N, CA, C and O atoms as CSV, one atom per row, in Angstrom:
chain,resi,resn,atom,element,x,y,z
A,1,UNK,N,N,0.741,-0.772,-0.291
A,1,UNK,CA,C,-0.195,0.325,-0.311
A,1,UNK,C,C,1.211,1.128,-0.092
A,1,UNK,O,O,2.061,0.762,0.719
A,2,UNK,N,N,1.327,2.231,-0.899
A,2,UNK,CA,C,1.328,3.457,-0.860
A,2,UNK,C,C,0.698,4.636,-0.104
A,2,UNK,O,O,-0.339,5.258,-0.334
A,3,UNK,N,N,1.502,4.751,0.740
A,3,UNK,CA,C,1.876,6.023,1.409
A,3,UNK,C,C,1.777,7.183,0.754
A,3,UNK,O,O,2.765,7.287,0.027
A,4,UNK,N,N,1.060,8.118,0.654
A,4,UNK,CA,C,1.008,9.668,-0.160
A,4,UNK,C,C,1.919,10.764,0.283
A,4,UNK,O,O,1.341,11.268,1.246
A,5,UNK,N,N,2.510,11.096,0.177
A,5,UNK,CA,C,3.433,11.897,0.711
A,5,UNK,C,C,5.232,10.905,1.476
A,5,UNK,O,O,6.147,11.636,1.856
A,6,UNK,N,N,5.403,9.369,1.559
A,6,UNK,CA,C,6.149,8.942,1.815
A,6,UNK,C,C,7.181,9.691,1.177
A,6,UNK,O,O,7.817,10.387,1.968
A,7,UNK,N,N,7.605,9.773,-0.235
A,7,UNK,CA,C,9.336,10.433,-0.165
A,7,UNK,C,C,8.932,11.564,-0.030
A,7,UNK,O,O,7.933,11.293,-0.697
A,8,UNK,N,N,8.746,12.831,0.275
A,8,UNK,CA,C,8.698,13.889,1.364
A,8,UNK,C,C,8.980,13.821,2.625
A,8,UNK,O,O,9.715,14.397,3.428
A,9,UNK,N,N,7.952,12.683,2.604
A,9,UNK,CA,C,8.391,12.531,4.946
A,9,UNK,C,C,9.820,11.802,5.239
A,9,UNK,O,O,10.310,12.011,6.350
A,10,UNK,N,N,10.584,10.894,4.254
A,10,UNK,CA,C,11.876,10.243,4.112
A,10,UNK,C,C,12.393,11.459,4.119
A,10,UNK,O,O,12.758,11.942,5.192
A,11,UNK,N,N,12.544,12.328,2.660
A,11,UNK,CA,C,13.119,13.906,2.726
A,11,UNK,C,C,13.425,14.652,3.915
A,11,UNK,O,O,14.576,15.014,4.159
A,12,UNK,N,N,12.285,14.939,4.793
A,12,UNK,CA,C,12.364,15.342,5.627
A,12,UNK,C,C,13.150,14.777,7.165
A,12,UNK,O,O,14.004,15.450,7.741
A,13,UNK,N,N,12.848,13.945,7.468
A,13,UNK,CA,C,13.241,12.885,8.081
A,13,UNK,C,C,14.395,12.564,8.182
A,13,UNK,O,O,14.935,12.148,9.207
A,14,UNK,N,N,15.115,12.799,6.650
A,14,UNK,CA,C,16.656,12.259,6.630
A,14,UNK,C,C,17.464,13.296,6.827
A,14,UNK,O,O,18.603,13.199,7.285
A,15,UNK,N,N,16.468,15.171,6.221
A,15,UNK,CA,C,17.808,16.066,6.593
A,15,UNK,C,C,17.078,16.352,8.015
A,15,UNK,O,O,17.869,17.111,8.576
A,16,UNK,N,N,15.754,16.094,9.071
A,16,UNK,CA,C,16.200,16.430,10.239
A,16,UNK,C,C,16.354,15.344,11.523
A,16,UNK,O,O,15.950,15.311,12.686
A,17,UNK,N,N,17.186,14.454,10.631
A,17,UNK,CA,C,17.812,13.206,11.593
A,17,UNK,C,C,17.973,13.397,13.063
A,17,UNK,O,O,17.595,12.604,13.925
A,18,UNK,N,N,18.669,14.712,13.282
A,18,UNK,CA,C,19.291,14.750,14.722
A,18,UNK,C,C,17.904,15.612,15.680
A,18,UNK,O,O,17.560,15.444,16.850
A,19,UNK,N,N,17.485,16.322,14.875
A,19,UNK,CA,C,16.372,17.097,15.716
A,19,UNK,C,C,15.114,15.505,16.138
A,19,UNK,O,O,14.371,15.213,17.075
A,20,UNK,N,N,15.325,15.163,15.423
A,20,UNK,CA,C,14.068,13.872,15.986
A,20,UNK,C,C,14.387,12.790,16.698
A,20,UNK,O,O,13.518,12.126,17.263
A,21,UNK,N,N,16.006,12.416,16.764
A,21,UNK,CA,C,16.246,12.239,18.063
A,21,UNK,C,C,16.529,12.473,18.899
A,21,UNK,O,O,16.462,11.796,19.924
A,22,UNK,N,N,17.112,13.925,18.703
A,22,UNK,CA,C,16.821,14.351,20.327
A,22,UNK,C,C,15.018,14.463,20.925
A,22,UNK,O,O,14.707,14.317,22.107
A,23,UNK,N,N,14.271,14.678,20.075
A,23,UNK,CA,C,12.610,15.029,20.337
A,23,UNK,C,C,12.489,13.633,20.831
A,23,UNK,O,O,11.864,13.607,21.892
A,24,UNK,N,N,12.853,12.537,20.445
A,24,UNK,CA,C,12.594,11.342,21.009
A,24,UNK,C,C,12.965,10.615,22.405
A,24,UNK,O,O,12.436,9.768,23.124
A,25,UNK,N,N,14.565,11.653,22.417
A,25,UNK,CA,C,15.237,10.850,23.505
A,25,UNK,C,C,14.130,11.824,25.116
A,25,UNK,O,O,13.737,11.370,26.190
A,26,UNK,N,N,13.994,13.334,24.445
A,26,UNK,CA,C,12.900,13.996,25.506
A,26,UNK,C,C,11.350,13.510,25.793
A,26,UNK,O,O,10.687,13.876,26.764
A,27,UNK,N,N,11.047,12.901,25.088
A,27,UNK,CA,C,9.552,11.974,24.786
A,27,UNK,C,C,9.852,10.551,25.898
A,27,UNK,O,O,8.874,10.266,26.590
A,28,UNK,N,N,10.621,10.014,26.019
A,28,UNK,CA,C,11.229,8.721,26.585
A,28,UNK,C,C,11.496,8.608,27.964
A,28,UNK,O,O,12.558,8.680,28.582
A,29,UNK,N,N,9.922,8.351,28.464
A,29,UNK,CA,C,9.902,8.389,30.276
A,29,UNK,C,C,11.382,7.053,30.559
A,29,UNK,O,O,11.630,5.976,30.017
A,30,UNK,N,N,12.073,7.859,31.678
A,30,UNK,CA,C,13.301,7.043,32.060
A,30,UNK,C,C,12.552,6.472,33.817
A,30,UNK,O,O,11.724,7.049,34.522
A,31,UNK,N,N,13.252,5.197,34.023
A,31,UNK,CA,C,12.966,4.463,35.226
A,31,UNK,C,C,13.581,3.848,35.669
A,31,UNK,O,O,13.259,3.007,36.508
A,32,UNK,N,N,15.132,4.154,35.076
A,32,UNK,CA,C,16.336,3.717,35.735
A,32,UNK,C,C,16.992,4.875,37.002
A,32,UNK,O,O,18.018,4.746,37.670
A,33,UNK,N,N,15.995,5.979,37.018
A,33,UNK,CA,C,16.766,7.454,37.499
A,33,UNK,C,C,16.719,6.821,39.352
A,33,UNK,O,O,15.964,5.851,39.412
A,34,UNK,N,N,17.220,7.106,40.471
A,34,UNK,CA,C,16.575,7.205,41.833
A,34,UNK,C,C,16.102,7.843,42.189
A,34,UNK,O,O,16.629,8.750,41.544
A,35,UNK,N,N,15.149,8.514,43.005
A,35,UNK,CA,C,14.346,8.968,43.511
A,35,UNK,C,C,14.357,8.970,45.056
A,35,UNK,O,O,14.463,7.906,45.665
A,36,UNK,N,N,14.217,10.491,45.880
A,36,UNK,CA,C,14.841,10.462,47.134
A,36,UNK,C,C,13.022,10.217,48.006
A,36,UNK,O,O,12.636,9.705,49.056
A,37,UNK,N,N,12.458,10.820,47.000
A,37,UNK,CA,C,11.023,10.815,48.069
A,37,UNK,C,C,10.145,9.517,47.303
A,37,UNK,O,O,10.173,8.875,46.253
A,38,UNK,N,N,9.484,9.588,48.371
A,38,UNK,CA,C,8.217,8.505,48.580
A,38,UNK,C,C,6.902,8.581,47.745
A,38,UNK,O,O,6.792,9.705,47.256
A,39,UNK,N,N,6.301,8.099,47.557
A,39,UNK,CA,C,4.808,7.892,47.321
A,39,UNK,C,C,3.976,9.187,47.128
A,39,UNK,O,O,3.619,9.952,46.232
A,40,UNK,N,N,3.837,8.959,48.839
A,40,UNK,CA,C,2.968,10.218,49.132
A,40,UNK,C,C,3.996,11.598,49.373
A,40,UNK,O,O,3.522,12.476,50.094
A,41,UNK,N,N,5.415,11.831,48.786
A,41,UNK,CA,C,5.809,13.012,48.898
A,41,UNK,C,C,5.331,13.345,47.431
A,41,UNK,O,O,4.620,14.349,47.414
A,42,UNK,N,N,5.561,12.694,46.046
A,42,UNK,CA,C,4.633,13.196,44.555
A,42,UNK,C,C,3.530,13.116,44.534
A,42,UNK,O,O,3.053,13.288,43.413
A,43,UNK,N,N,2.478,12.816,45.723
A,43,UNK,CA,C,1.403,13.059,45.390
A,43,UNK,C,C,0.688,14.217,44.889
A,43,UNK,O,O,0.860,15.014,45.812
A,44,UNK,N,N,-0.042,14.850,43.964
A,44,UNK,CA,C,-0.742,15.865,43.692
A,44,UNK,C,C,-1.728,16.843,45.244
A,44,UNK,O,O,-2.852,16.380,45.438
A,45,UNK,N,N,-1.465,17.606,45.853
A,45,UNK,CA,C,-2.262,17.968,47.226
A,45,UNK,C,C,-3.091,19.100,46.761
A,45,UNK,O,O,-3.610,19.754,47.666
A,46,UNK,N,N,-3.345,19.498,45.469
A,46,UNK,CA,C,-4.238,20.500,44.486
A,46,UNK,C,C,-3.389,22.025,44.425
A,46,UNK,O,O,-2.542,22.426,45.223
A,47,UNK,N,N,-3.672,22.393,43.776
A,47,UNK,CA,C,-3.186,23.863,42.811
A,47,UNK,C,C,-3.180,24.571,44.141
A,47,UNK,O,O,-3.692,24.230,45.207
A,48,UNK,N,N,-2.408,25.743,43.791
A,48,UNK,CA,C,-2.050,26.645,44.325
A,48,UNK,C,C,-3.454,28.164,44.471
A,48,UNK,O,O,-3.083,29.094,43.755
A,49,UNK,N,N,-4.039,28.302,44.783
A,49,UNK,CA,C,-5.123,29.253,44.128
A,49,UNK,C,C,-4.536,30.435,44.198
A,49,UNK,O,O,-4.853,31.221,43.305
A,50,UNK,N,N,-3.748,30.813,45.017
A,50,UNK,CA,C,-2.887,32.484,44.416
A,50,UNK,C,C,-2.492,31.995,42.668
A,50,UNK,O,O,-3.328,31.971,41.765
A,51,UNK,N,N,-1.571,31.772,42.576
A,51,UNK,CA,C,-0.801,31.337,41.415
A,51,UNK,C,C,-1.643,30.797,40.256
A,51,UNK,O,O,-1.304,30.959,39.084
A,52,UNK,N,N,-2.704,30.180,40.609
A,52,UNK,CA,C,-3.614,29.530,39.027
A,52,UNK,C,C,-4.138,31.229,39.039
A,52,UNK,O,O,-3.724,32.269,38.527
A,53,UNK,N,N,-5.271,30.844,39.923
A,53,UNK,CA,C,-6.085,32.443,40.129
A,53,UNK,C,C,-5.412,34.050,38.743
A,53,UNK,O,O,-6.032,34.779,37.969
A,54,UNK,N,N,-3.959,33.916,39.096
A,54,UNK,CA,C,-3.449,34.956,38.792
A,54,UNK,C,C,-3.027,34.162,37.422
A,54,UNK,O,O,-3.757,34.143,36.430
A,55,UNK,N,N,-2.485,33.884,37.453
A,55,UNK,CA,C,-2.218,32.376,35.309
A,55,UNK,C,C,-3.689,32.961,34.807
A,55,UNK,O,O,-3.651,33.922,34.038
A,56,UNK,N,N,-5.089,32.391,35.232
A,56,UNK,CA,C,-5.969,32.119,34.539
A,56,UNK,C,C,-6.315,33.729,34.277
A,56,UNK,O,O,-6.857,33.792,33.173
A,57,UNK,N,N,-6.189,35.262,34.965
A,57,UNK,CA,C,-6.864,35.969,34.668
A,57,UNK,C,C,-5.733,36.913,34.034
A,57,UNK,O,O,-6.059,38.004,33.567
A,58,UNK,N,N,-3.938,36.330,34.019
A,58,UNK,CA,C,-3.048,36.794,33.210
A,58,UNK,C,C,-3.414,36.307,31.318
A,58,UNK,O,O,-2.983,36.943,30.356
A,59,UNK,N,N,-4.078,35.360,31.258
A,59,UNK,CA,C,-4.118,34.226,30.212
A,59,UNK,C,C,-6.078,34.737,29.513
A,59,UNK,O,O,-6.532,34.641,28.373
A,60,UNK,N,N,-6.606,35.143,30.542
A,60,UNK,CA,C,-8.187,35.527,30.630
A,60,UNK,C,C,-9.415,33.963,30.276
A,60,UNK,O,O,-10.236,33.789,29.375
A,61,UNK,N,N,-9.058,33.197,31.311
A,61,UNK,CA,C,-9.379,32.169,31.404
A,61,UNK,C,C,-9.933,32.044,32.659
A,61,UNK,O,O,-9.545,30.929,33.010
A,62,UNK,N,N,-10.565,32.475,33.505
A,62,UNK,CA,C,-11.204,32.856,34.668
A,62,UNK,C,C,-12.082,31.755,34.534
A,62,UNK,O,O,-12.117,31.380,35.706
A,63,UNK,N,N,-12.801,30.995,33.921
A,63,UNK,CA,C,-13.759,30.024,33.753
A,63,UNK,C,C,-12.666,28.164,34.337
A,63,UNK,O,O,-13.265,27.095,34.460
A,64,UNK,N,N,-11.375,28.288,34.533
A,64,UNK,CA,C,-10.732,26.762,34.840
A,64,UNK,C,C,-10.782,27.275,35.849
A,64,UNK,O,O,-10.341,26.443,36.642
A,65,UNK,N,N,-11.166,28.554,36.616
A,65,UNK,CA,C,-10.943,27.931,38.088
A,65,UNK,C,C,-12.059,27.564,38.773
A,65,UNK,O,O,-12.059,27.578,40.004
A,66,UNK,N,N,-13.134,27.194,38.057
A,66,UNK,CA,C,-14.348,26.769,39.056
A,66,UNK,C,C,-13.838,24.990,37.972
A,66,UNK,O,O,-14.817,24.323,38.304
A,67,UNK,N,N,-13.184,24.243,37.240
A,67,UNK,CA,C,-13.195,23.037,37.077
A,67,UNK,C,C,-12.014,22.794,38.182
A,67,UNK,O,O,-11.257,21.955,37.695
A,68,UNK,N,N,-11.680,23.085,39.124
A,68,UNK,CA,C,-10.088,22.624,39.496
A,68,UNK,C,C,-10.644,21.722,41.038
A,68,UNK,O,O,-11.096,22.246,42.056
A,69,UNK,N,N,-10.504,20.780,40.868
A,69,UNK,CA,C,-11.064,19.820,41.982
A,69,UNK,C,C,-10.904,19.915,43.541
A,69,UNK,O,O,-11.582,19.688,44.544
A,70,UNK,N,N,-9.172,20.543,43.091
A,70,UNK,CA,C,-8.263,20.306,44.837
A,70,UNK,C,C,-7.286,21.755,44.527
A,70,UNK,O,O,-6.635,22.265,43.616
A,71,UNK,N,N,-7.713,22.028,46.063
A,71,UNK,CA,C,-6.636,23.037,46.043
A,71,UNK,C,C,-5.859,22.979,47.587
A,71,UNK,O,O,-6.337,22.525,48.626
A,72,UNK,N,N,-4.843,23.438,47.431
A,72,UNK,CA,C,-3.579,23.133,48.105
A,72,UNK,C,C,-3.883,24.222,49.409
A,72,UNK,O,O,-3.022,24.236,50.290
A,73,UNK,N,N,-4.870,24.980,49.540
A,73,UNK,CA,C,-4.818,25.784,50.631
A,73,UNK,C,C,-5.863,25.512,51.046
A,73,UNK,O,O,-6.268,26.031,52.086
């Protein structure tokens, strides 16, 4: 089965191979990193209300605040 644009895609990948490999590495989850934190230390405890409110006001989407399930404060 022929793929439309395959030749162009192959050319792009060949021309940008180094970048493609970098993005692949950046998107790969690592499991061999030692962690000093416990699972409980890493548990999400809610959003910082003041910081999130300021961000939402800055980007003009304060409706998002009503969808927040948990607050840290």
